[in-house]
N, CA, C and O atoms as CSV, one atom per row, in Angstrom:
chain,resi,resn,atom,element,x,y,z
A,1,UNK,N,N,0.951,-1.103,-0.014
A,1,UNK,CA,C,0.000,0.038,-0.014
A,1,UNK,C,C,0.869,1.359,-0.024
A,1,UNK,O,O,1.743,1.552,0.822
A,2,UNK,N,N,0.630,2.090,-0.847
A,2,UNK,CA,C,1.450,3.119,-1.003
A,2,UNK,C,C,1.109,4.635,-0.252
A,2,UNK,O,O,-0.076,4.762,0.057
A,3,UNK,N,N,1.699,5.397,-0.037
A,3,UNK,CA,C,1.380,6.654,0.700
A,3,UNK,C,C,0.208,7.132,0.309
A,3,UNK,O,O,-0.668,7.425,1.123
A,4,UNK,N,N,0.037,7.286,-1.256
A,4,UNK,CA,C,-1.001,7.928,-1.720
A,4,UNK,C,C,-2.474,7.299,-1.259
A,4,UNK,O,O,-3.463,7.874,-0.803
A,5,UNK,N,N,-2.243,5.956,-1.543
A,5,UNK,CA,C,-3.681,5.189,-0.976
A,5,UNK,C,C,-3.860,5.241,0.450
A,5,UNK,O,O,-5.014,5.288,0.875
A,6,UNK,N,N,-2.665,5.238,1.443
A,6,UNK,CA,C,-3.099,5.361,2.675
A,6,UNK,C,C,-3.963,6.809,2.854
A,6,UNK,O,O,-5.063,6.894,3.401
A,7,UNK,N,N,-3.274,7.812,2.319
A,7,UNK,CA,C,-4.128,9.050,2.795
A,7,UNK,C,C,-5.454,9.247,2.017
A,7,UNK,O,O,-6.333,10.018,2.402
A,8,UNK,N,N,-5.534,8.496,0.899
A,8,UNK,CA,C,-6.885,8.568,0.357
A,8,UNK,C,C,-7.923,7.657,1.149
A,8,UNK,O,O,-9.109,7.988,1.137
A,9,UNK,N,N,-7.524,6.555,1.816
A,9,UNK,CA,C,-8.303,5.781,2.434
A,9,UNK,C,C,-8.542,6.617,4.004
A,9,UNK,O,O,-9.645,6.639,4.549
A,10,UNK,N,N,-7.524,7.163,4.488
A,10,UNK,CA,C,-7.627,8.095,5.525
A,10,UNK,C,C,-8.614,8.996,5.682
A,10,UNK,O,O,-9.308,9.103,6.693
A,11,UNK,N,N,-8.702,9.735,4.572
A,11,UNK,CA,C,-9.585,11.119,4.460
A,11,UNK,C,C,-10.942,10.443,4.010
A,11,UNK,O,O,-11.971,10.927,4.481
A,12,UNK,N,N,-11.045,9.374,3.146
A,12,UNK,CA,C,-12.313,8.779,3.153
A,12,UNK,C,C,-12.973,8.202,4.310
A,12,UNK,O,O,-14.194,8.183,4.460
A,13,UNK,N,N,-12.030,7.683,5.206
A,13,UNK,CA,C,-12.505,7.404,6.551
A,13,UNK,C,C,-13.181,8.587,7.534
A,13,UNK,O,O,-14.162,8.511,8.275
A,14,UNK,N,N,-12.284,9.703,7.256
A,14,UNK,CA,C,-12.691,10.931,8.207
A,14,UNK,C,C,-14.147,11.283,7.754
A,14,UNK,O,O,-15.115,11.470,8.492
A,15,UNK,N,N,-14.099,11.338,6.304
A,15,UNK,CA,C,-15.444,11.948,5.605
A,15,UNK,C,C,-16.650,11.263,5.924
A,15,UNK,O,O,-17.668,11.928,6.117
A,16,UNK,N,N,-16.675,9.796,6.021
A,16,UNK,CA,C,-17.581,8.851,6.598
A,16,UNK,C,C,-17.837,9.223,7.916
A,16,UNK,O,O,-18.985,9.443,8.301
A,17,UNK,N,N,-16.708,9.325,8.752
A,17,UNK,CA,C,-17.206,9.605,10.197
A,17,UNK,C,C,-17.829,10.865,10.496
A,17,UNK,O,O,-18.786,10.971,11.262
A,18,UNK,N,N,-17.184,11.990,9.779
A,18,UNK,CA,C,-17.894,13.236,10.062
A,18,UNK,C,C,-19.496,13.293,9.410
A,18,UNK,O,O,-20.257,14.136,9.886
A,19,UNK,N,N,-19.956,12.453,8.398
A,19,UNK,CA,C,-21.214,12.393,7.886
A,19,UNK,C,C,-21.865,11.634,9.182
A,19,UNK,O,O,-22.809,12.226,9.704
A,20,UNK,N,N,-21.467,10.401,9.750
A,20,UNK,CA,C,-22.161,10.029,10.778
A,20,UNK,C,C,-22.307,10.576,11.912
A,20,UNK,O,O,-23.278,10.312,12.621
A,21,UNK,N,N,-21.332,11.456,12.277
A,21,UNK,CA,C,-21.276,12.355,13.500
A,21,UNK,C,C,-22.159,13.346,13.255
A,21,UNK,O,O,-22.631,13.894,14.250
A,22,UNK,N,N,-22.534,13.749,12.105
A,22,UNK,CA,C,-23.462,14.950,11.765
A,22,UNK,C,C,-24.885,14.510,11.984
A,22,UNK,O,O,-25.712,15.247,12.521
A,23,UNK,N,N,-25.163,13.254,11.544
A,23,UNK,CA,C,-26.501,12.444,11.813
A,23,UNK,C,C,-26.822,12.423,13.042
A,23,UNK,O,O,-27.958,12.758,13.380
A,24,UNK,N,N,-25.823,12.001,14.011
A,24,UNK,CA,C,-26.058,11.819,15.371
A,24,UNK,C,C,-26.416,13.302,15.908
A,24,UNK,O,O,-27.449,13.472,16.555
A,25,UNK,N,N,-25.621,14.267,15.651
A,25,UNK,CA,C,-25.740,15.601,16.058
A,25,UNK,C,C,-27.151,16.198,15.756
A,25,UNK,O,O,-27.778,16.920,16.532
A,26,UNK,N,N,-27.548,15.808,14.559
A,26,UNK,CA,C,-28.990,16.229,13.982
A,26,UNK,C,C,-30.015,15.665,14.693
A,26,UNK,O,O,-31.048,16.254,15.014
A,27,UNK,N,N,-29.692,14.340,14.981
A,27,UNK,CA,C,-30.778,13.579,15.963
A,27,UNK,C,C,-30.883,13.990,17.275
A,27,UNK,O,O,-32.009,13.968,17.774
A,28,UNK,N,N,-29.764,14.434,18.072
A,28,UNK,CA,C,-29.761,14.826,19.348
A,28,UNK,C,C,-30.488,16.214,19.519
A,28,UNK,O,O,-31.252,16.487,20.444
A,29,UNK,N,N,-30.085,17.154,18.350
A,29,UNK,CA,C,-30.841,18.344,18.316
A,29,UNK,C,C,-32.290,18.237,18.315
A,29,UNK,O,O,-33.035,18.695,19.180
A,30,UNK,N,N,-32.670,17.515,17.145
A,30,UNK,CA,C,-34.069,17.217,17.191
A,30,UNK,C,C,-34.753,16.704,18.419
A,30,UNK,O,O,-35.912,17.016,18.690
A,31,UNK,N,N,-33.997,15.886,19.181
A,31,UNK,CA,C,-34.684,15.447,20.212
A,31,UNK,C,C,-34.652,16.334,21.658
A,31,UNK,O,O,-35.453,16.093,22.561
A,32,UNK,N,N,-33.533,17.477,21.765
A,32,UNK,CA,C,-33.691,18.339,22.368
A,32,UNK,C,C,-34.740,19.301,22.147
A,32,UNK,O,O,-35.406,19.667,23.116
A,33,UNK,N,N,-34.978,19.766,20.974
A,33,UNK,CA,C,-36.046,20.667,20.540
A,33,UNK,C,C,-37.503,20.115,20.912
A,33,UNK,O,O,-38.433,20.825,21.294
A,34,UNK,N,N,-37.542,18.747,20.736
A,34,UNK,CA,C,-38.781,17.996,21.054
A,34,UNK,C,C,-38.927,17.876,22.378
A,34,UNK,O,O,-40.119,17.724,22.646
A,35,UNK,N,N,-38.299,17.878,23.244
A,35,UNK,CA,C,-38.145,17.650,24.865
A,35,UNK,C,C,-38.553,19.114,25.317
A,35,UNK,O,O,-39.498,19.290,26.086
A,36,UNK,N,N,-37.855,20.075,24.842
A,36,UNK,CA,C,-38.205,21.491,25.059
A,36,UNK,C,C,-39.558,21.981,24.684
A,36,UNK,O,O,-40.227,22.685,25.440
A,37,UNK,N,N,-39.952,21.596,23.497
A,37,UNK,CA,C,-41.365,21.905,23.106
A,37,UNK,C,C,-42.629,21.228,24.130
A,37,UNK,O,O,-43.653,21.776,24.535
A,38,UNK,N,N,-42.129,19.845,24.363
A,38,UNK,CA,C,-42.979,19.295,25.478
A,38,UNK,C,C,-42.909,19.853,26.694
A,38,UNK,O,O,-43.987,19.875,27.289
A,39,UNK,N,N,-41.955,20.329,27.277
A,39,UNK,CA,C,-41.655,21.250,28.713
A,39,UNK,C,C,-42.663,22.167,28.792
A,39,UNK,O,O,-43.486,22.316,29.695
A,40,UNK,N,N,-42.477,23.004,27.375
A,40,UNK,CA,C,-43.135,24.296,27.446
A,40,UNK,C,C,-44.665,23.927,27.258
A,40,UNK,O,O,-45.426,24.718,27.815
A,41,UNK,N,N,-45.201,22.981,26.647
A,41,UNK,CA,C,-46.569,22.517,26.478
A,41,UNK,C,C,-47.011,22.366,27.806
A,41,UNK,O,O,-47.940,23.062,28.217
A,42,UNK,N,N,-46.300,21.308,28.722
A,42,UNK,CA,C,-46.679,21.170,29.672
A,42,UNK,C,C,-47.001,22.338,30.768
A,42,UNK,O,O,-48.037,22.439,31.425
A,43,UNK,N,N,-46.007,23.085,30.797
A,43,UNK,CA,C,-46.148,24.045,31.749
A,43,UNK,C,C,-47.127,25.094,31.299
A,43,UNK,O,O,-47.655,25.895,32.070
A,44,UNK,N,N,-47.342,25.036,29.965
A,44,UNK,CA,C,-48.465,25.997,29.514
A,44,UNK,C,C,-49.797,25.392,30.145
A,44,UNK,O,O,-50.592,26.097,30.767
A,45,UNK,N,N,-49.961,24.133,29.950
A,45,UNK,CA,C,-51.136,23.368,30.378
A,45,UNK,C,C,-51.476,23.621,31.818
A,45,UNK,O,O,-52.583,23.829,32.315
A,46,UNK,N,N,-50.315,23.562,32.375
A,46,UNK,CA,C,-50.454,23.791,33.967
A,46,UNK,C,C,-51.124,25.017,34.545
A,46,UNK,O,O,-51.471,25.178,35.715
A,47,UNK,N,N,-51.263,25.946,33.418
A,47,UNK,CA,C,-51.967,27.423,33.963
A,47,UNK,C,C,-53.269,27.104,34.035
A,47,UNK,O,O,-53.952,27.693,34.872
A,48,UNK,N,N,-53.855,26.141,33.203
A,48,UNK,CA,C,-55.226,25.946,33.186
A,48,UNK,C,C,-55.649,25.241,34.540
A,48,UNK,O,O,-55.162,24.144,34.812
A,49,UNK,N,N,-56.400,25.754,35.249
A,49,UNK,CA,C,-56.711,25.337,36.727
A,49,UNK,C,C,-57.440,23.866,36.640
A,49,UNK,O,O,-57.163,23.045,37.515
A,50,UNK,N,N,-58.362,23.521,35.605
A,50,UNK,CA,C,-59.058,22.364,35.602
A,50,UNK,C,C,-57.933,21.233,35.171
A,50,UNK,O,O,-57.915,20.143,35.742
A,51,UNK,N,N,-57.036,21.552,34.168
A,51,UNK,CA,C,-56.009,20.694,33.840
A,51,UNK,C,C,-54.792,20.432,35.067
A,51,UNK,O,O,-54.188,19.377,35.262
A,52,UNK,N,N,-54.658,21.575,35.726
A,52,UNK,CA,C,-53.574,21.331,36.791
A,52,UNK,C,C,-54.301,20.416,37.743
A,52,UNK,O,O,-53.739,19.431,38.222
A,53,UNK,N,N,-55.627,20.758,38.038
A,53,UNK,CA,C,-56.117,19.868,39.355
A,53,UNK,C,C,-56.442,18.355,38.820
A,53,UNK,O,O,-56.544,17.547,39.743
A,54,UNK,N,N,-56.631,17.793,37.457
A,54,UNK,CA,C,-56.698,16.738,36.956
A,54,UNK,C,C,-55.177,16.129,37.114
A,54,UNK,O,O,-55.148,14.964,37.510
A,55,UNK,N,N,-54.187,16.622,36.913
A,55,UNK,CA,C,-52.892,16.208,36.882
A,55,UNK,C,C,-52.355,15.701,38.232
A,55,UNK,O,O,-51.788,14.630,38.448
A,56,UNK,N,N,-52.671,16.761,39.156
A,56,UNK,CA,C,-52.391,16.706,40.529
A,56,UNK,C,C,-53.208,15.466,41.010
A,56,UNK,O,O,-52.611,14.615,41.668
A,57,UNK,N,N,-54.532,15.307,40.728
A,57,UNK,CA,C,-55.164,14.221,41.328
A,57,UNK,C,C,-54.679,12.842,40.651
A,57,UNK,O,O,-54.737,11.796,41.298
A,58,UNK,N,N,-54.277,12.868,39.540
A,58,UNK,CA,C,-53.562,11.699,38.909
A,58,UNK,C,C,-52.342,11.392,39.748
A,58,UNK,O,O,-52.108,10.233,40.089
A,59,UNK,N,N,-51.611,12.336,40.067
A,59,UNK,CA,C,-50.306,12.014,40.964
A,59,UNK,C,C,-50.744,11.500,42.174
A,59,UNK,O,O,-50.234,10.434,42.516
A,60,UNK,N,N,-51.635,12.048,42.960
A,60,UNK,CA,C,-51.992,11.628,44.153
A,60,UNK,C,C,-52.597,10.387,44.008
A,60,UNK,O,O,-52.312,9.600,44.910
A,61,UNK,N,N,-53.512,9.879,42.955
A,61,UNK,CA,C,-53.952,8.371,42.883
A,61,UNK,C,C,-52.831,7.556,42.428
A,61,UNK,O,O,-52.964,6.361,42.692
A,62,UNK,N,N,-51.876,7.849,41.880
A,62,UNK,CA,C,-50.667,7.237,41.920
A,62,UNK,C,C,-49.875,6.849,43.048
A,62,UNK,O,O,-49.492,5.693,43.230
A,63,UNK,N,N,-49.581,8.009,43.954
A,63,UNK,CA,C,-49.041,7.685,45.148
A,63,UNK,C,C,-49.739,6.930,46.174
A,63,UNK,O,O,-49.081,6.349,47.037
A,64,UNK,N,N,-51.146,6.877,46.164
A,64,UNK,CA,C,-52.103,6.178,46.858
A,64,UNK,C,C,-52.014,4.811,46.674
A,64,UNK,O,O,-52.082,4.007,47.603
A,65,UNK,N,N,-51.853,4.489,45.413
A,65,UNK,CA,C,-51.820,3.062,44.823
A,65,UNK,C,C,-50.476,2.545,45.185
A,65,UNK,O,O,-50.447,1.409,45.660
A,66,UNK,N,N,-49.267,3.241,45.028
A,66,UNK,CA,C,-48.202,2.590,45.537
A,66,UNK,C,C,-48.073,2.478,47.075
A,66,UNK,O,O,-47.563,1.458,47.540
A,67,UNK,N,N,-48.506,3.469,47.895
A,67,UNK,CA,C,-48.672,3.099,49.201
A,67,UNK,C,C,-49.668,1.791,49.493
A,67,UNK,O,O,-49.380,0.903,50.295
A,68,UNK,N,N,-50.558,1.821,48.914
A,68,UNK,CA,C,-51.459,0.384,49.240
A,68,UNK,C,C,-50.420,-0.679,48.864
A,68,UNK,O,O,-50.111,-1.489,49.738
A,69,UNK,N,N,-49.862,-0.761,47.683
A,69,UNK,CA,C,-49.048,-2.058,47.483
A,69,UNK,C,C,-47.828,-2.413,48.668
A,69,UNK,O,O,-47.568,-3.527,49.123
A,70,UNK,N,N,-47.212,-1.180,48.991
A,70,UNK,CA,C,-46.308,-1.141,50.193
A,70,UNK,C,C,-46.936,-1.730,51.220
A,70,UNK,O,O,-46.374,-2.665,51.791
A,71,UNK,N,N,-48.273,-1.265,51.655
A,71,UNK,CA,C,-48.869,-1.783,52.760
A,71,UNK,C,C,-49.173,-3.328,52.713
A,71,UNK,O,O,-49.056,-4.062,53.695
A,72,UNK,N,N,-49.601,-3.765,51.382
A,72,UNK,CA,C,-49.992,-5.199,51.421
A,72,UNK,C,C,-48.578,-6.075,51.391
A,72,UNK,O,O,-48.507,-7.225,51.824
A,73,UNK,N,N,-47.639,-5.457,50.899
A,73,UNK,CA,C,-46.213,-6.389,50.896
A,73,UNK,C,C,-45.916,-6.504,52.531
A,73,UNK,O,O,-45.805,-7.622,53.034
A,74,UNK,N,N,-45.809,-5.440,53.243
A,74,UNK,CA,C,-45.698,-5.328,54.599
A,74,UNK,C,C,-46.460,-6.046,55.409
A,74,UNK,O,O,-45.912,-6.520,56.403
A,75,UNK,N,N,-47.939,-6.309,55.179
A,75,UNK,CA,C,-48.884,-7.193,55.867
A,75,UNK,C,C,-48.380,-8.825,55.517
A,75,UNK,O,O,-48.445,-9.760,56.315
A,76,UNK,N,N,-47.897,-8.883,54.194
A,76,UNK,CA,C,-47.648,-10.224,53.981
A,76,UNK,C,C,-46.372,-10.738,54.691
A,76,UNK,O,O,-46.219,-11.905,55.052
A,77,UNK,N,N,-45.368,-9.623,54.873
A,77,UNK,CA,C,-44.476,-10.124,55.581
A,77,UNK,C,C,-44.473,-10.326,57.044
A,77,UNK,O,O,-43.765,-11.144,57.632
A,78,UNK,N,N,-45.359,-9.477,57.609
A,78,UNK,CA,C,-46.105,-9.645,59.023
A,78,UNK,C,C,-46.523,-10.987,59.155
A,78,UNK,O,O,-46.141,-11.725,60.063
A,79,UNK,N,N,-47.329,-11.320,58.229
A,79,UNK,CA,C,-48.015,-12.609,58.357
A,79,UNK,C,C,-46.959,-14.061,58.181
A,79,UNK,O,O,-47.091,-15.152,58.737
A,80,UNK,N,N,-46.090,-13.690,57.379
A,80,UNK,CA,C,-45.021,-14.872,57.250
A,80,UNK,C,C,-44.145,-14.983,58.697
A,80,UNK,O,O,-43.830,-16.039,59.245
A,81,UNK,N,N,-43.870,-13.779,59.115
A,81,UNK,CA,C,-42.994,-13.651,60.390
A,81,UNK,C,C,-43.906,-14.514,61.585
A,81,UNK,O,O,-43.522,-15.429,62.313
A,82,UNK,N,N,-45.191,-13.891,61.500
A,82,UNK,CA,C,-46.088,-14.567,62.750
A,82,UNK,C,C,-46.259,-16.192,62.514
A,82,UNK,O,O,-46.165,-17.038,63.404
A,83,UNK,N,N,-46.481,-16.395,61.381
A,83,UNK,CA,C,-46.637,-17.932,61.225
A,83,UNK,C,C,-45.432,-18.527,60.365
A,83,UNK,O,O,-45.373,-18.529,59.136
A,84,UNK,N,N,-44.652,-18.943,61.096
A,84,UNK,CA,C,-43.397,-19.589,60.375
A,84,UNK,C,C,-43.624,-20.999,59.950
A,84,UNK,O,O,-44.115,-21.814,60.731
A,85,UNK,N,N,-43.306,-21.283,58.827
A,85,UNK,CA,C,-43.518,-22.651,58.226
A,85,UNK,C,C,-43.032,-23.685,59.317
A,85,UNK,O,O,-41.978,-23.463,59.912
A,86,UNK,N,N,-43.757,-24.776,59.581
A,86,UNK,CA,C,-43.218,-25.902,60.449
A,86,UNK,C,C,-42.828,-27.057,59.855
A,86,UNK,O,O,-42.388,-27.984,60.535
């Protein structure tokens, strides 16, 4: 392999790498734009009292459901501790 072909291959590889990195950068930029818009829309929607109340109620319902699951798991552990297998 001559020096000419070495540099030809090296520059070709750099060109391919630059194109690939550009695609990655474009995808990351588009994702950041979409996330930013989503955050803006969510913040704007929270200005509506009815929407804010609905979101807050959904979060409270989720927290209650998780607490009930934890309570059930704790009760099962208590029952297992009180009635060891013989």
